[in-house]
C-alpha positions as CSV (number, residue, x, y, z in Angstrom):
1,M,-28.8,-2.5,-57.8
2,T,-25.3,-3.4,-58.5
3,T,-23.1,-5.8,-56.4
4,E,-21.1,-2.8,-55.1
5,T,-24.1,-1.2,-53.5
6,K,-25.2,-4.5,-52.0
7,E,-21.8,-4.9,-50.4
8,I,-21.9,-1.4,-49.0
9,N,-25.4,-1.8,-47.6
10,S,-24.5,-5.2,-46.1
11,Q,-21.5,-3.6,-44.3
12,N,-23.7,-0.9,-42.8
13,I,-26.3,-3.3,-41.5
14,L,-25.6,-4.0,-37.8
15,S,-25.9,-7.5,-36.4
16,L,-28.7,-8.3,-33.9
17,A,-26.1,-8.5,-31.1
18,E,-24.7,-5.0,-32.0
19,L,-28.2,-3.6,-32.0
20,A,-29.0,-5.1,-28.7
21,A,-25.7,-3.8,-27.3
22,K,-26.6,-0.3,-28.4
23,E,-30.0,-0.5,-26.7
24,V,-28.5,-1.8,-23.5
25,Q,-25.9,1.0,-23.7
26,K,-28.8,3.5,-23.8
27,I,-30.9,1.9,-21.0
28,N,-28.3,0.8,-18.5
29,P,-24.7,0.4,-19.4
30,K,-23.9,-1.4,-16.1
31,M,-25.8,-4.4,-17.5
32,F,-22.7,-5.1,-19.6
33,L,-20.9,-6.1,-16.4
34,R,-22.9,-9.3,-16.3
35,F,-21.2,-10.4,-19.4
36,F,-17.6,-9.9,-18.3
37,D,-16.8,-13.7,-18.2
38,K,-19.2,-14.8,-21.0
39,P,-18.1,-15.4,-24.6
40,L,-19.0,-12.3,-26.7
41,L,-18.2,-10.9,-30.0
42,P,-14.8,-9.1,-29.8
43,A,-16.3,-5.9,-31.1
44,I,-19.0,-5.9,-28.4
45,Q,-16.4,-6.8,-25.7
46,T,-14.1,-4.0,-26.7
47,K,-16.7,-1.4,-27.4
48,Y,-19.2,-1.9,-24.6
49,V,-18.1,-4.3,-21.9
50,Q,-14.4,-3.3,-21.4
51,P,-15.1,0.4,-21.1
52,Q,-17.5,-0.3,-18.2
53,I,-14.9,-2.5,-16.5
54,D,-12.2,0.2,-17.1
55,L,-14.5,2.9,-15.6
56,L,-15.1,0.8,-12.4
57,T,-11.3,0.1,-12.2
58,Q,-10.6,3.9,-12.4
59,E,-13.2,4.7,-9.7
60,A,-11.7,2.0,-7.4
61,E,-8.2,3.3,-8.0
62,K,-9.2,6.9,-7.2
63,Q,-10.9,5.7,-4.0
64,Y,-7.8,3.7,-3.1
65,V,-5.4,6.6,-3.7
66,S,-7.7,8.9,-1.7
67,M,-7.8,6.5,1.3
68,D,-4.0,5.9,1.0
69,N,-3.4,9.7,1.1
70,K,-5.6,10.0,4.2
71,R,-3.6,7.2,5.9
72,K,-0.3,8.9,5.0
73,E,-1.6,12.1,6.6
74,M,-2.6,10.2,9.7
75,V,0.8,8.5,9.9
76,N,2.6,11.9,9.5
77,K,0.5,13.4,12.3
78,K,1.2,10.5,14.7
79,K,4.9,10.6,13.7
80,D,5.1,14.3,14.5
81,S,3.3,13.8,17.8
82,L,5.6,11.0,18.8
83,S,8.8,12.6,17.7
84,K,8.0,15.9,19.6
85,D,7.1,14.0,22.8
86,R,10.0,14.4,25.2
87,C,9.2,11.2,27.1
88,F,9.4,9.2,23.8
89,S,12.7,10.7,22.8
90,K,14.2,10.1,26.3
91,T,12.9,6.6,26.4
92,L,14.3,5.8,23.0
93,M,17.6,7.3,23.9
94,C,17.8,5.2,27.0
95,L,16.7,2.0,25.3
96,S,19.1,2.3,22.5
97,G,22.0,3.1,24.9
98,T,21.0,0.0,27.0
99,F,20.8,-2.1,23.8
100,F,24.3,-1.2,22.6
101,T,25.7,-1.7,26.1
102,G,24.1,-5.1,26.3
103,I,25.6,-6.1,23.0
104,Y,29.0,-4.8,24.1
105,L,28.9,-6.9,27.3
106,I,27.4,-10.0,25.6
107,I,30.1,-10.1,23.0
108,G,33.0,-9.0,25.2
109,T,32.5,-11.0,28.4
110,P,32.9,-14.4,26.8
111,L,35.9,-13.1,24.8
112,L,37.6,-12.0,28.0
113,E,37.0,-15.4,29.6
114,A,38.1,-17.3,26.5
115,T,41.4,-15.3,26.2
116,E,42.0,-15.4,30.0
117,A,42.6,-11.6,29.9
118,T,44.5,-9.9,32.7
119,A,42.8,-8.1,35.5
120,T,43.8,-4.7,34.1
121,T,42.4,-5.6,30.7
122,T,39.2,-6.8,32.3
123,A,38.9,-3.7,34.4
124,T,39.5,-1.5,31.4
125,Y,36.9,-3.4,29.4
126,Y,34.3,-3.0,32.1
127,G,35.3,0.6,32.8
128,L,34.6,1.6,29.2
129,F,31.1,0.2,29.1
130,F,29.7,3.7,29.2
131,L,31.0,4.4,25.7
132,P,28.6,2.1,23.9
133,F,25.8,3.5,26.1
134,V,26.7,7.1,25.0
135,G,27.1,6.0,21.3
136,G,23.8,4.1,21.4
137,S,22.0,7.0,23.0
138,C,23.3,9.3,20.3
139,L,22.2,6.9,17.7
140,G,18.7,6.7,19.3
141,V,18.4,10.5,19.2
142,C,19.4,10.5,15.5
143,L,16.8,7.9,14.7
144,I,13.8,9.4,16.6
145,D,12.0,10.4,13.4
146,K,12.5,7.1,11.6
147,I,11.5,5.0,14.6
148,A,8.5,7.3,15.3
149,R,7.4,6.9,11.6
150,G,7.8,3.1,11.9
151,I,5.7,3.0,15.1
152,A,3.1,5.3,13.6
153,S,2.9,3.2,10.5
154,A,2.5,0.0,12.5
155,I,-0.3,1.3,14.6
156,T,-2.3,3.0,11.8
157,P,-4.5,0.5,9.9
158,G,-3.6,-0.1,6.3
159,V,-5.8,0.5,3.3
160,P,-7.3,-2.6,1.9
161,A,-6.7,-3.4,-1.7
162,P,-9.7,-2.6,-3.9
163,V,-11.9,-5.5,-4.9
164,I,-14.4,-4.9,-7.7
165,D,-17.4,-7.3,-7.7
166,L,-18.7,-7.0,-11.3
167,A,-21.7,-9.2,-10.6
168,A,-22.8,-7.0,-7.7
169,E,-22.0,-3.8,-9.6
170,S,-24.2,-4.9,-12.5
171,Q,-27.2,-5.2,-10.1
172,H,-26.9,-1.5,-9.1
173,P,-28.9,0.9,-11.2
174,M,-27.0,3.4,-13.3
175,R,-25.6,6.3,-11.4
176,L,-26.4,9.6,-13.0
177,S,-23.4,12.0,-12.8
């Protein structure tokens, strides 16, 4: 045997760790998850351990996206229900009109007193308070869909971020697809 053939044969011989990794891969690939935080050979880490972690991550992402899509559908249904409800739209219109009228009066009344406005100016100011009410009511009607979406989103439970417990996953037997 020449030195060249010895080098080729020694390159083809797998280490004991690689042979064990191949056997574990055949028997139960989830066992590799137990070694996610242990020092391993880089070849075993990239060939056997990391693909299992990536697979679990992909499954968790798919499940999260599915649950998030269901939540979005629920939010849209609630938003549609709210925005089509006449009582909701009238209440929102009235509240926004009242809000803008309140701001108008809260800002203007101290200004009138501070400037010692004449009686006609004060009467005109108070006589025009319906304009912010009308403007606020119109704004409330325009924002019905956005406010309904905000309310529906606030009352619909959120989707929790996926947490992958590798130690617990390694205890489960292999799932056959």
